[in-house]
Phi, psi and omega in degrees: 000140182291154179304321180296317181288325183294319179294322180295317181289324178295321175298320182299324179288330183283340186296136174231114183282145178236123178255168185267108178283150176230073181296135176074006182246140174270157177305319183293345177291326185238002179299122176082013186295336178254029180237135177275072185268191180300324179296318178288325178297323178294334179276327188249353179244151177291166183296322181293314180298317180299315181297318180295316183295315180297321175302318180294319180290312190274323185250355182071025177288135181301142181260119182288148182300325181297332177292331180301324176301320178291317179296316179299322180295314179295317182295319178296314182302313180298311185297319181288329174295333180271003176099006185282141176240348184225168175222159179206147171272119187259117187221174190242080179293174185280047180239004182072006177240202176237162177223152183199141177236120188266135174234146181279154178281056180223150173216145178299139180268003181087350179244020180088003179247192182227152174234151176279126183213144175204106188263169177298328177298318182289322179292314187287330189204144175222168180230078176283155178292120185265358188298326185262002174267147181299129175234350179066025178095355177298326179232147171284156185292337180273355177261098194268345191286134175209163183230142169249140180230137185301132173256096183300333184287350176243118187290153176288159182212167181242130175235123185056246181250020186238131173278118182256124185250111179296133185220166168265168184221120185230160179275171179302329181267005170098352180281154180284135174246017187218186175268330190291317183300310177290334174296314178299320178296319182292322176295322178293322180294317178290327173304305182295316184290316181290326179295318179301320181287319183298330183287349170292337183250327184214113182289348182279347182289128180243341185203145174237131182257144173264127181245148178220136169229109184269156174236104187269114173267147182201163173253152167240137176229138177301134189295332176295315178290323177303314185291342179269004176243100180300331179291322175296317185294320189265334183232355183063017171214154178279118180278352178206165182134119179285142183298150177291149176304321174246121174237258180248010188296335180275347179052035180271352178277326187299123180060018179283182178297130184285127182303149184305311183297320180292319181297323176297316176300316181296322181294319179289323177302313182296321180298315179294322180293319183295322178296338179258014178066019173277113191277058180296137184233321186247142174215138178194163172289139178265189188289318183279152177300140182064014181250140185221171178217146172229135180221146184256178167284153182294149178217169174300145192302315183303311182290326177297322177295312179302315179299323181293318177293324177293320177303312187297320179290321181295320180303317183293317179297312181295321184298318182296328177292336180258012176064034173247169166234135178270130177250112177261004176300144183293332183214073183285342179228132180286142172088357173227174184304142172269183183249130175245181174223078186301125178263103178275114192240140176206173177234138179221153184263165176286356176264004172095015186258126170281111187291347178252017175249136177306145183273179181266351181211179185295323181291320179289328174293328175293319177296316179303311183292325178301309181296316180305310182295323176294325175294319174303315180295319181297316181289321179298310182289339184233033181295327178290321179293315177302320177294321180298325185295336183247004185272141178202169176301326185272321179290340178297334180283338187266318190300127179087008185226134174051067174074354175285148179293156180289167178278048173224126183271113175228166183244129174260128179247335186087162189296317188292315180289325176298319181294323178298313181293317176300319177293318184295323181299324183261000182278171176231156178078206184233053182296145178300141182263128180248117175224133179251143180281317177221146176237148180279138176230126179265134176269165180289348176274113189295330184274000177263129181293167182298141177258134178269118183261132180291165184279002178210145173279186175247149176233104188286352179261006179267135180282333184218097189246135172279128186240027172111322175209020178194171171251141180249109180272094193278350188274350182297135182279155186292334180267356187285157165279118181308333185303325183300311179293320182289330174295312181293318183292308183296326178292315182299315180291321177301312181295319179295311181299322179298318175298316178303309183300316179298319178296316179296315180299325181294321177294318179297319179298332179275004177107359180284153175280154186305303184295323175302318181292319180299313179299319179301313182290320179300314182298319178298319181290324178300316178294315184293326185271359183308324181306332190271349183273127178206121182254002186270202183275109182289351180273346186287148176296329179297321179295320179298320178290318179295318180299321178297315180298325181285349179091011177283154178289122181242013179302140179242345178279115188304314180299327178286327176301324180295347177301335181300333179292337183252012173297158179299323180296313181295313179301317181296318184291312181295323181283326181291331180268358182062025180280312179218139175275168181295326177294321175296320178300312179299315182298314183295326176292323173302319177296313182302313182296318180297314179297317179301309181306311183294321180292323177289322179299315179297314180300317180299317183291319178298310182302311178300320179293313177299319180297316184280325188254348176247299191288308182300311179302318178296317182293318180288328177296317179293323174301318178300322177296318179297315180299320178297321180295316178299319181298319179293318177303315181292328174294321184284319179241101183266054180205195182299334181300323181302319180293320179297314182294319189267001183304313182298316178297319177302317180299318178292320178302312179297316181296319178298315178303314183296314185289320178293325176297318179296315179301313181301313185293317180294322176298319177298320179291324177293320178297315180297319176301318177297319180296322175297313184296320185296337182279351183276129183273325179294123186298320182293313182298319179296318179296319182293322178293321175298319179297312188270333189249334183259313182302323180301334182292333184302308180291328179296314181292315185300320182309313187283327178293320179295326176292322179292328179301328181281344185263312190294146178307132180304322181294333186271336185290126192274338187264131175308134183274169178305321181295339178266324181286329190263003181227103184296141179246000000 
């Protein structure tokens, strides 16, 4: 083992993680202690101010600017009592991360001193420099003005000494430069469209909520080993590395006992999350070595997205205190499972009904089937767009590999729901629909209680699966902002429900009865959406061929996949729902193409650098040792014995020469391909060239590097290997 790798492993043994104990305290004692939630608002706001703010949050009533002064005063008082000295507008630029600029709670008092101040103007609006944030051409880089505006529906919170205020981010000319603003619009659109449809069944429904429960998968790597891998440091994935003799083939890590160091990290992570009102509930080992998962209780979509971003930043801070590094890349290690962020999505009414859960009577079941079939139609008509919403340079490595769903959007319903739809499609009239959410099953063991079985199984190869009372969008990547997928999904469903209501109203206007109209449209939709329904093995080559015949989008080049945002259908849908303008759609695609190019470009440069400055020098040095050994053997044995003894060394010498020559040639070709691509000004064309002409070199170069790893003396190999990275000590 090289000295560098030995020191890294030695450091890994020395690490002792320290978690924050909370002796004698229940989670409820400190849950939300750093959040300006409704409980805190009741303490620090007047009754009138509280009423107005809650009306704005719950009913969407416009919030007058003068109210912001009262809220700011109460918020500042609370924050300073909690030890905060600064505040920031916390927003989601088009980088998949978050951004913040901290200002102190101080203003000059006119006498050479300072006073603590935080006004409604500062709460409601800020002006961060927008020039360095992605805008997709909406703004020139020299035009710096942009605005953040307070989102009252997501409560402020404190991290360290700073009050963080969730906000939207717009350009000087009014276009969205973030994920939150279109997400809020998409939620508003699905609320209105779904409420109109629900009132066909229950006139008491006044609001429909979009809910999200994410499942965050991630890897942990010891920070000493991480620091010894330049590819992990710069790209968050291993660009080379032969698989370990033992990886996940025994499946013994999945749901296994959580390692002690990891358990300490998880406890502190949960403690920090609870203080910020992030309701994490589940933790467990995932399938791959060093892979884990954390999942929360469901929340309204806007808050769930904020909490996921907050979780990701909190994970990184806590991990460093435990001498880990968190890897959120979708495929940090080749040959084992990648990491996703399954988005469990549902709709619910203000009357307490889960619209994706089977009902208690015929009317509620009709409503359930109505919403379900409209979701099917939305996914069918927008399957290319939904794939574009989760596609990235990093997620492309994961989709279709090691339990990740394929890059084809299809819907899994399960046998019971499929049977209900098939029967409904061929039925006549308005016969009652019977669907059970769970059925009881007795086991042969008399002392084991009855098991309640869901109305659907699970299909791990499905990208969009119905799981009994919600849909699980499994294709979302672990490093992504959930908002991207939720914007596309909620907008698609909103637009579809609006079309459904128009068709039903048209039949009623022609003299048809309400239930007959609903059944007529549903039957038509069941037939039309059949191509997107698939309950089989999404990994099979037969499905890929079948999906193509069905007319589903099977494109795999990420920059081309992004074209779905600019299709005539997508532009019409986003503009009709007022979620995104055509100008904003074009701008966002420019950002997506640019980000894709830069991520691939960085990986290509890192791979080339490691190949030429780490791998080839080490391999040739080992080759020199072998040549020296052959020379000594021939000096000692000047006969046929020398040839026999040195034959193995000769074979290794020749293989090293062959592989290093190929690596050098491929790196040179990759560099030339990058030079050609870099001359292209059109962002889409450049991204496509990078995808088709640069990316293929990665696997070609890696193949020969990984073969050299098996040949070169272990002590000489400078990079920590998979067997060291993937098994925590």
